[in-house]
N, C-alpha and C positions, 0 to 999 in steps of 0.2 A: 507439814502434817501429811501422813500417809492417808491414801483415799479409802483405807479402811479402817480408820480411826474411830467411826461411827457405824452402828448396826444400820440396816436398811430402814428399820422403824423409826430410828432417831433422824435419820434424812428425810423421810417422810414428814415427821412431825416440824421439822425446821422449814421444809417447803411451805406447809401450812400457814405457819407463823409468818413466813415472808409475804405469801400472796395477800394473807389478810392486812397485813401493815401496809404493804404498797398501796393496796386498795384504799385504805384509810388517806393515805398522802395524795392518791388521785381526787378523791372526794373533796379534800380540802380546797384544791385548785379548781375541781369542776363546780363549786359552788361561789365561786367570784368570777371577777373578770380575767381573762388571760389572752397573751398574744399567741398567734400562730405563724410559725414561720415554715420554710417547705425545703426538704432535702433536694439532691440534684434530681432524683427521679419524680419529682413534684408530689411526693407523699408529705402529709403535713406532719410537723412536729410541734409539741407543746412543752411548757413546762412539767407538765403531769407525767409524759413520757419520762423526762429525766430524773424526776423525782422517785417514780417508781423504780427505775433502774438502779439508782443510787442506793435505794433502800434495800432491793433484793439481793444487790452484789454484796452491800455489807452484810446482811444476815446470812447469806449462804457461805460468805468466806471462812466461817469456822469449820465447814464442811472439808476443807482442803481439796474440794474438786474443781477442775477447770469448768469456766464458764464461757458459753456462747450466748451473746446477746444482741439484739436487734439495734441496740441503742450504743454498740460499741463495735469498733472495728475488729473483724474477725481473724483470728490467726490464719496463717497460710495452711493449706491442706497438709503439708509436710509436717507440720506440727500437730494438727488435727488428728490425722490418720492414727497417732499413736494412743489416741485416748481411749480407754474401754469403757470408762464411766464419766459422764460428766452433766452439768446442768445446762439446758437450752431453753431460753426464755424469752418471752415478748413482753416487756414489762408494761405496754399499753396496746393490746390488740383492738383494733377499731378506732384509731385515733380520728377517722372521718367521722364515725358516729359520736365521738366525744364532742367533735367540733359543732355537730349538729345538736348536742344535748338532747340526743334520744334515747339515752341509758342503755344502749347495745355496745359497751366496751368491756374488756375483760383483762384481768391480769393472768399470764400464762407461766407456769413452770413445770418443765420436764425434767424428769432424771432419764438420761439415756444410757443404755447398758449394751454392750456389744451391737451397736448401731440400732435399737430398736428402743421405743419408749417403755421403761419399766414402770413408771409412776408418772402421773400428770396431776396438777392441781390447776384449776381454773377459779377465780374469785370474780364475781360481778358486783362492782361497788354498788350500782344502782340496785337496790332491794338486798343487798348483802347476803348474796347466794354463793355457796360454796360447794365445788364439786370436786372430788378427788377419787383416784383409783388407778388399776392397771389390770392387765389381763390375767395377772397371778392371783390377785385379791377380790377382783369385782370392783365395783363403783359405787360412789355414795354421794349424798347430797344433803347439806345442811344450811339451813336459814338463819344468820345470826340476827337476833333481835336486840341485842344491847350488847355491852362490852364483857358480860359475865363470862361467855365462852371463853376468851382470851385468859380469864384467870383460872378457871377450872378445869380446861383442857390441855394439859401439858404433856401428855404422851400420845402416840399415834393410836394407840388402842382406846384411849379417851374418845377420840374422834369417832372411831369406828363404833363404840357403843352407841354414841348420841345420834349417830346419822342413819339416813334412810337408804337402804340398799336399791339399786336400780338395776333394771327398769321398774318402773311403777305405773305406767300408764298402758291400759289395754288397748290393742288396736281396734280402731272402728272399721265400720263397713267399707269407709274410703281408704284409698292408698294417698297418703300424704307424701309429697315430695317438697323439700325445703331448698329455697334458691337464696342467694347473697342479696343483701340489700342494696350493695354499691357496687357489685362486680358480677352483673349477669350479662354473658356473653353470647353472640350470635351461634356459637356452637350449641351451647347449653339451650338455647330457644328450639332448635333442629333436633337435638336428642330428645328433649321434653315431648315434642309433637310425635316423635316415633313411639315414645315408651307408653303414652297415653293410649295407644292402640291396644295395650296388652292388659289393660285393667279396665273394669266395669265402671269404676268411679274414681277419679284422680283429682285430688285439691292440692294447691300448693300454698307456700308461705313463705314470706321473704322475712330473713333474719339476719343482722350484722355480727361481725366478729365470730370468736369462737364459741359463743352461744349456741352456734348450729349444732355443735358436737355434743353440747350437754343436752340439748331437744332431743337428739338422736338417742342418747344414753338413757334419757327418760321414758322413751318408747313412744315419744309424740308424733314422730314421723319415721317413715321407712326408707326414704332415699334421700341423698344430699349430693348432687353431682359437683364437682368443681373442676371447669374448664378454663379458668382465668387464672393468671399467675399466682401462686403463694411462695412463700419462703418456708423453710425448715421450722423456724420457730412459731410461724402462724398455727401450724398444725399438731406438733408433737404432743403437748399436754392434751389436747382434745382427742388424738388418737389414742392415748392410753385410757382415757375416761370412757371412750366409745367402746373400745374392745373389751375393758372390763364389764361392761354391761352387755357383752355378746355380740356387739356389731362389728363388721368387718371393714377395714379402710383399705381400699387397694387402688393400685394404679389403673389409668384408663388410658389405652387398652392393655390388655396383659393381665389383669387382676393378680398383680403381685402384692402382697403386703407392704406397705408404706416403709421405707427404711431411710435411716439418717446418717449412716457411715459412708458418706461419698463427698468427692471433691467439690461438685457444685450444691450452693446452699438453696438453689431454686428447686422446687418440688416438681414431679411430674403432675401431670392431669390425675385426679382421681375422683372415685366415689365411695362414699359411706354409704352402707346398705344393712338393713337388719334381715339377716338370713333365715329367721324363725317365718318370715312372710315373703321374703323377694330371693329368688333363685340366683346365684351370681350369673349364669349363663342369659339371663334376660338384660343384665345390662350393656351386652356387646351388641345390641340389634342396630 
């Protein structure tokens, strides 16, 4: 099937449907006992990771686009370098949080075009919260209260019409900085101490998985530094959503927009900031 067999709006709708259905597969396992195994890098793996991967892969197959997933061996760069448009997915981002049963885990699906995230979907099974968007269209939030949305929203415009445009939270008098619940590094601690000197009142919040990008898109926080390792599938969907809400996702140092058409799947260190309130120059202190 040609990669242009579907319109972009059709691809967006397919991605939303896949994220929600994968979230349901995850929730079914979350609500029962499950076993945990470990990958060679000692990151956890559960039946939910694999169930979500299989669900997403099956549903995205109709698009005819290549797929790169955390839960599948990545094609070599010699193959991937020719991909102009493809899916980049993390079927269960925040497996550590899933195992802890704290609700801070997500389904991440991004559509990459010419090396950058064109569109992203993040679904939070705990609370049934859906986030989607991209730099060209803006970003949106929808909270599923029951199964009705799956029946009535069949096109991308249906989702746009029913969803809340982001950001929605006005800035408080405090500057909020978001940190990872499970990956707080010594470098981040040192950077945080320096950055606090530039604001009259700084507060921090710890959040797991790609929910951090969602909170940035909502406008709840103004800075999110990430100095511990992440992979491309950890960030692509969140970057699309954050950028759609007007946020910047840039490498640190260097302040270049995070890109995905590269040999290594490992991301550089990066910072997400709200340029309405934070000058990009301040992050290089």
